[in-house]
C-alpha positions in Angstrom: 24.7 -2.8 28.7 23.2 -5.1 26.6 21.0 -7.8 27.6 22.0 -11.5 27.1 19.5 -13.9 25.9 21.0 -17.1 25.2 19.2 -18.9 22.5 17.8 -22.6 23.3 18.3 -25.3 21.2 15.3 -25.3 19.5 15.9 -22.1 18.2 19.2 -23.4 16.9 17.2 -25.9 14.7 14.5 -23.0 13.7 16.8 -20.6 12.6 19.7 -22.1 11.5 22.4 -20.0 9.5 19.9 -17.0 10.7 20.7 -17.5 14.4 23.0 -15.0 14.9 20.5 -11.9 13.6 17.8 -13.4 15.6 19.9 -13.1 18.7 20.4 -9.4 17.9 17.0 -8.7 17.5 16.2 -10.9 20.7 18.8 -8.6 22.9 17.2 -5.3 21.0 13.5 -6.5 22.2 14.7 -7.0 25.5 16.4 -3.5 26.3 14.9 -1.1 23.9 11.6 -3.0 23.4 10.8 -3.1 26.8 12.3 0.8 27.4 10.0 1.9 24.9 6.7 0.0 25.9 6.5 -2.5 23.0 6.8 -5.7 24.9 6.1 -5.9 28.4 8.8 -6.7 31.1 7.6 -10.2 31.9 7.9 -11.0 28.2 11.7 -11.1 28.3 12.0 -14.3 29.8 9.7 -15.6 27.3 10.9 -14.0 24.2 12.5 -17.1 22.7 9.8 -19.9 23.2 6.7 -17.1 23.1 7.4 -14.5 20.6 10.9 -15.8 18.4 10.3 -19.3 18.0 6.2 -19.0 18.1 6.5 -16.8 15.3 9.3 -18.2 12.9 8.1 -21.5 13.1 5.0 -19.7 10.7 7.4 -20.1 8.0 6.6 -23.6 7.2 3.3 -22.5 5.5 4.3 -19.8 3.6 5.4 -20.4 0.1 9.0 -19.9 -1.3 10.0 -16.3 -2.5 6.2 -15.0 -1.4 5.4 -11.0 -1.4 4.1 -10.8 2.4 2.2 -8.0 4.4 2.6 -8.0 7.7 -0.4 -6.4 9.6 0.0 -4.4 12.6 3.4 -5.7 13.1 4.1 -3.6 16.6 7.4 -4.9 17.6 8.3 -6.9 14.5 6.1 -10.2 15.2 5.6 -12.2 13.3 6.8 -10.0 10.0 10.2 -9.4 11.4 10.8 -12.8 12.6 9.9 -14.3 9.4 12.4 -11.9 7.4 15.2 -13.2 9.6 14.3 -16.9 9.1 13.3 -16.6 5.1 15.5 -14.3 3.6 13.7 -15.2 0.3 10.4 -13.5 1.3 9.7 -10.0 0.5 7.8 -8.1 3.5 6.3 -5.3 4.0 6.0 -4.3 7.6 2.6 -2.6 8.2 2.2 -0.7 11.4 0.1 2.8 11.8 2.2 4.1 15.1 5.0 6.2 14.4 7.0 5.3 17.5 6.7 1.5 16.4 7.7 2.1 12.5 10.6 4.0 14.3 11.7 0.8 16.1 11.1 -1.2 13.3 13.3 0.7 10.9 15.9 0.9 13.5 15.9 -3.2 13.7 15.8 -3.4 9.8 18.9 -1.3 9.6 20.6 -3.1 12.6 20.3 -6.7 11.0 20.8 -5.6 7.8 17.8 -6.9 6.1 17.4 -6.0 2.4 14.1 -7.8 2.2 11.8 -5.4 4.1 10.1 -2.6 3.8 8.2 -0.6 6.7 5.5 1.5 6.2 3.3 3.6 8.5 -0.4 2.9 7.9 -3.6 1.1 8.3 -4.6 -2.0 6.1 -7.7 -0.3 5.2 -6.1 2.6 4.1 -3.3 1.3 1.8 -5.3 -1.7 0.4 -4.9 -0.3 -3.4 -1.5 -0.3 -3.3 -1.2 -4.0 -2.4 -2.2 -7.4 -4.0 0.5 -10.1 -2.3 0.8 -14.1 -1.9 0.1 -13.5 2.2 -0.7 -11.6 4.8 0.4 -12.3 8.4 -0.8 -11.1 11.6 -0.5 -11.7 15.1 -2.6 -10.3 18.0 -4.0 -7.7 16.2 -7.8 -8.3 16.1 -10.1 -10.8 16.2 -10.7 -12.5 12.9 -14.0 -11.2 11.8 -12.4 -7.7 11.8 -9.1 -8.9 10.7 -10.4 -10.5 7.6 -12.1 -7.2 6.5 -8.5 -5.7 6.6 -6.3 -8.4 5.4 -8.5 -10.0 2.5 -8.3 -6.9 0.2 -4.6 -6.9 0.1 -4.3 -10.1 -1.2 -4.1 -11.5 -4.9 -6.6 -14.1 -6.0 -5.4 -17.2 -4.2 -3.3 -15.2 -1.8 -3.3 -16.4 2.1 -4.4 -14.9 5.4 -2.1 -16.5 8.3 -3.3 -15.2 11.3 -1.8 -16.4 14.6 -3.8 -17.1 16.9 -4.1 -18.6 20.2 -6.6 -20.7 22.3 -9.7 -18.7 20.6 -8.9 -19.7 16.8 -11.6 -22.2 16.6 -14.4 -19.8 18.2 -13.1 -16.8 16.2 -13.1 -18.9 12.7 -16.9 -19.9 13.6 -17.4 -16.2 14.4 -16.1 -15.0 11.4 -17.9 -17.4 9.2 -20.3 -14.8 7.7 -17.5 -12.4 6.9 -15.5 -14.8 5.0 -18.4 -16.1 2.9 -18.9 -12.6 1.5 -15.4 -12.1 1.0 -15.9 -15.9 -1.2 -12.8 -17.1 0.3 -12.1 -20.6 -1.1 -10.5 -22.3 2.3 -10.3 -21.4 6.0 -9.2 -23.7 8.4 -7.0 -24.1 11.7 -3.4 -25.2 10.8 -1.0 -26.0 13.9 2.9 -25.6 13.0 6.0 -26.2 15.2 5.6 -29.4 16.4 8.6 -30.3 18.4 10.0 -26.9 18.5 7.4 -25.0 20.6 4.9 -26.2 23.2 2.0 -26.0 22.2 2.7 -25.6 18.7 1.6 -22.3 17.0 -1.8 -22.1 15.8 -2.5 -20.4 12.7 -6.1 -19.5 11.1 -5.4 -19.8 7.1 -7.8 -18.2 4.9 -7.4 -18.8 0.9 -9.1 -16.1 -0.9 -10.8 -17.4 -3.7 -11.9 -14.3 -5.9 -10.3 -11.0 -5.9 -11.1 -9.4 -2.6 -11.4 -6.0 -3.8 -14.0 -7.2 -6.5 -15.9 -9.0 -3.3 -15.9 -5.8 -1.5 -17.1 -3.7 -4.1 -19.8 -6.2 -4.9 -21.1 -6.0 -1.4 -21.2 -2.1 -1.7 -23.2 -2.3 -4.8 -25.6 -4.7 -3.5 -26.1 -2.9 -0.4 -26.7 0.2 -2.9 -29.5 -2.1 -4.8 -31.0 -3.0 -1.2 -29.6 -6.6 -2.0 -28.4 -8.9 0.8 
């Protein structure tokens, strides 16, 4: 028997016409997601506010028709949620674990999402294959490490949008040297979802200035020459 998770009023406002798909995904998460260990049983009662709506409001800062890579998609947060709420986006769910990519493939098929590709792999292994507008991530790694994985996937001027919690400001400061080496244009905290989710979703937004691969190559070249 399926798990019934009535959508709160905020979900109606956030998802609009996509709410039925979001409801099916929530029910699948609450049942198969828990059974397979992708989310904890205690998270079921908080799926809408803490997870689905929390992720969906990130769509506020993603450009129209953007190409997106979601690093470490896990159970589909935030990538699958963004695909539901923003059908104009082209999203790759990048996840290294087979049991998780299997779950994501099942979700994509169940929801009939034609704007999603599921790929098994790590960001550092597939960077040469991508040059996208946006990279998203949630609860994957501290920003200092995440930036090293994400920035090489971006086109010049592309954006890393990292959904973070209370340590967002601290992580941004700690990642300063890494971001500087990559030559980023902007690194800032943005809050989205005011009035929809409490507290609002905090995003670390990092905008690449030069091609990250070129920056990384320059770092390697400088190390070979003995330069900092």
